[in-house]
Structure formats: structure tokens, C-alpha cells
C-alpha positions as CSV (number, residue, x, y, z in Angstrom):
1,X,55.5,-19.0,54.6
2,X,56.4,-19.3,51.0
3,X,52.9,-21.1,50.7
4,X,51.2,-17.7,52.4
5,X,53.2,-15.9,50.0
6,X,52.0,-17.1,47.3
7,X,48.5,-17.2,48.3
8,X,48.7,-13.9,49.2
9,X,50.0,-12.6,45.6
10,X,47.2,-15.0,43.8
11,X,44.5,-12.9,46.4
12,X,45.5,-9.5,45.1
13,X,46.2,-10.7,41.5
14,X,42.6,-11.7,41.2
15,X,41.4,-8.7,43.4
16,X,43.3,-6.4,41.0
17,X,41.9,-7.7,38.4
18,X,38.5,-9.0,38.6
19,X,38.0,-7.1,41.7
20,X,36.5,-9.9,43.3
21,X,35.6,-9.7,47.0
22,X,37.9,-11.7,49.3
23,X,34.8,-12.0,52.4
24,X,31.1,-10.7,52.7
25,X,31.2,-7.4,55.6
26,X,31.6,-8.3,59.3
27,X,32.6,-11.9,58.4
28,X,36.4,-14.3,59.3
29,X,37.3,-17.4,57.7
30,X,40.3,-19.6,59.9
31,X,41.6,-22.5,58.0
32,X,44.0,-25.2,59.8
33,X,46.7,-27.3,58.2
34,X,49.2,-29.0,60.5
35,X,50.3,-26.2,62.9
36,X,49.5,-23.4,60.6
37,X,46.5,-21.1,61.0
38,X,45.4,-19.0,58.1
39,X,42.9,-16.2,58.6
40,X,41.2,-13.7,56.4
41,X,39.2,-11.3,57.8
42,X,37.6,-8.5,57.0
43,X,38.1,-5.1,58.9
44,X,35.3,-2.4,60.3
45,X,36.3,0.8,59.6
46,X,37.0,1.7,63.0
47,X,40.1,-0.8,62.9
48,X,41.7,1.4,60.5
49,X,41.7,4.7,62.6
50,X,44.6,6.9,61.4
51,X,44.2,6.1,58.6
52,X,43.3,9.2,55.6
53,X,40.6,8.6,53.3
54,X,39.3,10.1,50.5
55,X,36.3,12.0,50.2
56,X,34.3,9.2,49.2
57,X,35.7,7.5,52.6
58,X,37.4,5.2,50.6
59,X,40.9,4.1,51.6
60,X,43.9,4.3,49.0
61,X,46.6,2.0,48.3
62,X,49.0,4.8,49.5
63,X,47.7,5.4,53.1
64,X,46.7,2.3,54.1
65,X,50.9,1.5,53.9
66,X,51.9,5.2,55.0
67,X,51.5,3.7,58.6
68,X,54.3,0.1,58.3
69,X,53.3,-0.5,62.2
70,X,49.6,-0.4,61.1
71,X,49.8,-4.2,60.0
72,X,51.5,-5.6,62.8
73,X,48.6,-3.8,65.8
74,X,45.8,-5.3,63.7
75,X,47.5,-8.4,63.6
76,X,48.7,-8.6,67.2
77,X,44.7,-7.7,67.3
78,X,43.8,-11.7,66.0
79,X,44.7,-13.4,68.6
80,X,44.3,-17.7,68.4
81,X,45.2,-19.9,71.6
82,X,45.8,-23.3,71.7
83,X,45.2,-24.2,75.5
84,X,47.7,-21.9,76.9
85,X,49.7,-21.9,74.2
86,X,49.2,-18.7,71.9
87,X,49.9,-18.8,68.3
88,X,52.9,-16.6,66.9
89,X,52.3,-14.2,64.3
90,X,53.7,-14.8,61.0
91,X,52.7,-12.8,58.4
92,X,49.9,-10.3,58.3
93,X,48.6,-8.9,54.5
94,X,46.1,-6.1,53.9
95,X,44.3,-5.9,50.6
96,X,41.7,-3.6,49.4
97,X,38.7,-4.7,48.2
98,X,36.5,-2.6,45.8
99,X,33.2,-2.9,44.5
100,X,33.0,-4.6,41.0
101,X,34.1,-3.0,38.5
102,X,35.9,-0.2,40.3
103,X,39.5,1.2,40.1
104,X,41.9,-1.4,42.4
105,X,43.9,1.5,44.0
106,X,41.1,2.2,46.6
107,X,38.4,1.1,48.0
108,X,35.7,1.6,50.9
109,X,36.3,-2.0,52.7
110,X,39.8,-3.5,53.7
111,X,40.7,-7.3,54.6
112,X,43.5,-8.5,56.1
113,X,45.5,-12.1,55.6
114,X,46.8,-13.2,59.0
115,X,48.9,-16.5,58.9
116,X,49.9,-17.9,62.7
117,X,51.5,-20.8,63.5
118,X,51.4,-23.2,67.1
119,X,54.5,-25.2,68.1
120,X,52.6,-28.2,66.8
121,X,49.3,-29.3,66.0
122,X,46.6,-27.6,68.0
123,X,44.1,-30.1,69.7
124,X,42.0,-27.3,70.2
125,X,41.6,-23.8,69.1
126,X,40.3,-20.1,70.9
127,X,39.9,-17.1,68.7
128,X,40.1,-13.6,70.6
129,X,39.5,-10.2,69.3
130,X,38.0,-6.5,69.2
131,X,38.1,-5.9,65.3
132,X,34.8,-5.1,65.8
133,X,33.0,-1.6,64.0
134,X,30.2,0.3,65.9
135,X,27.7,-2.3,67.7
136,X,24.9,0.2,66.0
137,X,26.0,-0.7,62.9
138,X,27.8,-3.7,63.4
139,X,25.8,-5.9,65.9
140,X,28.4,-9.4,65.4
141,X,31.1,-11.3,63.5
142,X,30.7,-14.5,61.6
143,X,33.8,-17.0,62.2
144,X,33.4,-19.9,59.5
145,X,36.0,-22.2,61.0
146,X,37.3,-25.4,59.0
147,X,40.6,-27.9,58.5
148,X,42.6,-30.3,60.2
149,X,40.3,-30.5,63.7
150,X,36.9,-30.3,61.5
151,X,34.3,-27.6,60.5
152,X,32.5,-24.9,62.5
153,X,31.2,-21.1,62.5
154,X,30.5,-19.1,65.7
155,X,29.2,-16.2,66.1
156,X,31.3,-12.8,67.9
157,X,30.2,-9.9,69.2
158,X,31.4,-6.1,70.2
159,X,33.1,-5.0,72.2
160,X,35.9,-7.5,72.7
161,X,34.5,-11.2,72.3
162,X,36.4,-14.8,73.3
163,X,34.7,-18.0,72.0
164,X,36.3,-21.6,71.2
165,X,36.3,-22.8,67.9
166,X,37.0,-26.1,68.5
167,X,37.6,-27.7,71.6
168,X,39.9,-31.0,72.5
169,X,39.1,-34.1,73.3
170,X,38.8,-35.3,76.5
171,X,40.9,-38.2,75.6
172,X,42.8,-38.5,79.1
173,X,39.4,-38.1,81.3
174,X,38.2,-41.1,79.0
175,X,40.7,-43.7,79.4
176,X,41.2,-42.4,83.5
177,X,38.0,-44.6,84.7
178,X,39.4,-47.5,82.7
179,X,42.7,-47.1,84.2
180,X,41.8,-46.9,87.4
181,X,39.2,-49.5,87.3
182,X,42.6,-52.0,85.6
183,X,44.7,-51.1,88.6
184,X,42.4,-51.6,91.3
185,X,41.6,-54.9,89.9
186,X,45.6,-55.7,89.6
187,X,46.2,-54.9,93.3
188,X,43.3,-56.5,94.6
189,X,44.9,-60.0,92.8
190,X,48.1,-59.1,93.8
191,X,46.4,-58.6,97.3
192,X,44.5,-61.9,97.1
193,X,47.4,-64.2,96.4
194,X,49.7,-62.9,98.7
195,X,47.3,-63.6,101.5
196,X,47.2,-67.4,100.0
197,X,50.3,-67.7,99.9
198,X,51.0,-66.8,103.7
199,X,47.8,-69.1,104.1
200,X,49.9,-71.9,103.0
């Protein structure tokens, strides 16, 4: 949590001073570190329904945080799973993404930083979300995943999509035939030795 808070503060500082874009529109990144998942997600305007905008259609810092429940709702719409276990959302931060040279207190775009954790490092990872805009203007979202499980890029489509990012290696299935063959061999040897003993 401290690491995430530090990273969030650093991102906010860079964004406010240099107006650097955190992420391109219709994109998201997911990074796996141990049992923690850190996501950066570009939010479509539809995700901010209810947030007042100015004459240019931009969101101000004041309006973005007027409704504190908005943060919780957005966090619940970014779902990560490892098999049947759903990651627990630990923290969600929203950042304005103004164009280069524009003031940092208002912007046409908003980015979400999402921190979630599993009970243990995940063996697989699946993502589910409905954070899409109008399909006519935003027909897809590109999600880039990296970290302990490897690296992969998937494309998700509105209005709601669920995709595997990383699939667990079938370790048990791989060894099951070997274990079965070994058991049969041992059982056969035991039967053979018993018959010899009875015969004598």
C-alpha cells in the first residue's frame, strides 16, 4: 500500500507539472508483482456518468471528487480473478489527463490507478470489465499485461468482456499420466512377487 501511494503521488506530481499522458486512450496496463496487481486504465466519458463537465466538456478536479462513491464504483467494475478467487480491491485513484500545455486542474480525459491483491501470488489471471465507451467511437480496449506471470496483450470489446490474461500451466495434468503409470508398474511388480511367494 505504501508503494502504491508513493507511485500514485509520483504520477500525480509528474502529471501536474509536465502534463505527461499516463496512458493512451482506449488502453490499460496490468502489472503483476507477487500477489499484487497494479492497473492503469484509461476511462471513457461514459464511465464518469453524473460528473459535471464545463462548457468544453472537460472534467475539473473539484467535480471529479465531489462524489466519493464514484471511486468505489469504478474500482468494482475492474475485476481480476485467479480461477475462482476474485482479487480484493485495495485502492483506487483517479487522475486527470490534460493535454500538453493545459492547466492540471481540468482535463477531457481521466485515468484510474487500481491496486488489488490476491491471498497468494496468482497462477493465472483473468480480467472482466464494462469500462467501455460508445462502441461506435470506442470499439475496443487494448490491455497490456506484464510481470511475474509473463507478458501478453489482449483486446477487449464493449459492452462487457471477460478475457484470460495468463493461463495456469497444467502441472498436475502433465504429471498425472506419469504418476498413474508408476502406480500401475509398482502394483504389477507387487502382484508378481506375491504370486511367486505363493507358488513357492
